[in-house]
N, C-alpha and C positions, 0 to 999 in steps of 0.2 A: 331336327336340323336347325342350327343357329342361323339367324338372319340379321343383316344390318341394313336398316331402311328397306326391308323386304327383299334384299338381295342376299344370295348365299354368302356365308362367312366361313372361310376355310380355316383361319387361324388369327390369333391376336399376337402381335409382337410389341413388347414393352421396352421403353427406355427405363433407366433407373433413377438417377439423380434428377430431382425436380418433377418426376412423374409418379413413381411409386414411393420414393424416399426423399425426405427433406435434404436439400443440398447442405444444410448446416450440420447434418450428422457427420459428414466427411470432414468438413472444415473445423467443427468445434469439438468433435469427439475423436475420430480416428487419427487425424494428423497430430494433435497435441499428445495423445497417448503414445504414439510412436516416437515422437521427439523426446518425451520425458524418459522413455525406457531405452533409448538408443545406446547410450554409453554403457550402461550395465549389461545390456543384451549383447553388445559386441564383445565386451570383456569375457563373457561366458562362451560366446561362439568362436572366438579367435582360435582356440586350440583345435577346433574341428576342421574337417575337410571343407565344409560349407563356409566356415569363417575365413579360411585361407583363400578360398575362391573369391569371396567378397573383397578382401584386402587386395588381391591381384587385380580385380576389376577397377577398384579405386585408383590404384597406382597407374594402371593403363589409361584411365580417363584423364588423369592430371599429367601424364607423361613423365612420371618419376618413379622408376622401379625400386628406388631405395627409400621411399617415403616410410617413415616409422609407423608403427601400429597406432600410436597416439595421434599422429598427424592424419592418418587415414580416418580415424574416428572423428576427429575435428572436422575433416572435410565432409564427411557424411552429415554431420550436424549442420554445417554451413549450408549444404544443399537442401536439407530438410527445412531450415528456417527461410530459405529463399524459394521454397516450393518448386525445386528443379526436378524435371522428369528425367532423372539419370538412372541408368539400369541398376547399378549396385545399390543405390538408395531405395529404388522400388522393390528390389529383392528383400532387403532388410525390413522395410516397412511391412511387406506382406507377411514375413515370418513373425514380426511383432504383433500384427493384427490377429494372426492365427492364434497366437498365445493369448491375446486378450479375450477372444471369443471362447477359447478353451477353458480359461479360468473364470469366465463369466464376469469379466471386468466391465462389460457393456453388452448391449444387444443392439441389433440393427434397427434403426427407425423404419417404420413403414406407415404410410397414411392409412387411417381406419378404413376408408372406402376402398382403397386399393387392396388391402388384405381381405376384406369381405368379398369383393367381387372376383378376385383371383381364385379364391376358394369356391365361390359359387359357379363361376364359369367352368372350372375344372370339374365340378360335380355334374354340370350339364353337358360335359363332353367337348368343350371348346379347346382345341389344341393351343397351348400358350407357350410363348418363347420370349427370351430376353435378348436384346441387342444393345450392348453397352460398350463404351470405350475401355472400361475396366476389363481385366483378363477374365476368361471363363472361370478360372479357379476362384478369383475374388468374387465373382457374381454368385457362385454356388455358396461360398462362405457367408456372404451377406444374407442370402435368403434362407440359409439353414439356421440362422441365429437371430431371427427377428423378435421383436417385442411380443409377437403373438405366436411364436413357435416356429417350427421348421416348415417352410412353404415349398421346399424343393420338390416334393412329390407332385405339386401342381403343374410343374413345367415339363414340357416335352423336349426342350433343348435350349441351347444358349449359343449366341454369336458374339464375337468381339471384333476388334479391328484387324484380326488375321483374315477376316472376310473382306475387309476394305474399309475405307474411311466412311464415317456415318453421314457425311455430307455429299457423297458420290452416289448418283443413281445406280451405277453398276453394282454397288454393294447390295442393294435391294433386289436387283435382278438376280444376283447370285443366290440370295436367300430364297427367293421364289422358286428358283430351279432346284435348290436343295430340298425344299419342302414339297416339290412337285405339285405346286398349287398355283392356279392362275393369279397374276398380280391383283386383279380387281376383286379377288376374294380374300385378300390379306388386309388387315387393319393394323396401322402403326400408331402408337400413342407416344408423344414426346412433348417436352417443353421447349425444344430447340427449333426455331424457324428453318434453319438450314437443313436440318435432318428431315423435317416434314416436307420441305420442298423437294429434296432428293427422292424421298419415297413416293411422293405424288408424281414426280417425273417418270418414275419406273412403273407407274400405273396402279399404285396401291391406293387404298382408302386411308385417309389420315384424319386425326383429330388432335388439335393442340390442347395441352393440359395446362390450365391456368391455376397454379397453386399460389398461396400467400407469398407475396414478394416477387412473383413472376412478372416481367414487363408485359404490357399489353401486346397482343398479336395483331397483325394486319387483318382488316375486316374480311378478306377473302378466305381466311382460314376458319373452318368449323372449330369451335372452341368449347371445351367443357371444364367445369370446376370440380367435378365429382364423377367418378366412374359410373355412377348410377344414371348419369344424364345421357349415356350412350344409347342410341336407338337400336338396341339389340333385342331381338325377340326369338322365341323358340317354337318351331312348328313340330308337329308330330310326324311329319313325313320323313 
């Protein structure tokens, strides 16, 4: 049985960016790749049903049903450069990133200690879950294509913002109910103080993850710099 500070540990729930994965991977790899491919990708996609749906979404978003294909693509590029979270842009970026993974243009970054402990905890029977603001599809894509290989077999499930905002305690209550596990037996690891506060408010155990470049946390937060610092033990019971 897994134990955390000698108390039963029912499952570990992990954030992604800043916890398992360097934030710079998204900023310095995924976003530039999508921006560089966007024009050519949309030119290839335009004749398809998917492409026409994207163009219709762009036109609806800007309120001009007569917007030309060229102007639609220019608008997508403008949104990308401004890092706007607009539905048609997110759809195109997701398709381009899928292509990038498929063609091995890049692999997802994962911290060495995160990869090692995710695999070890899985071997030891600890149920592992992801809770990220990225879609469940994007989460699976990221962990299926890491620099150390496919880690998706290690995870029992995924949660995204369809469950609720990550800074709302009710989201963690819903996850506990879904997992049919008492909140005090759930551990959440994140680099975001608001998320940690929400999980703690819902009765979870939490540890802040301090990666290189992460701002210092408040002293009342238990903090680790390495997954191996977690006080997890395994009993034979």
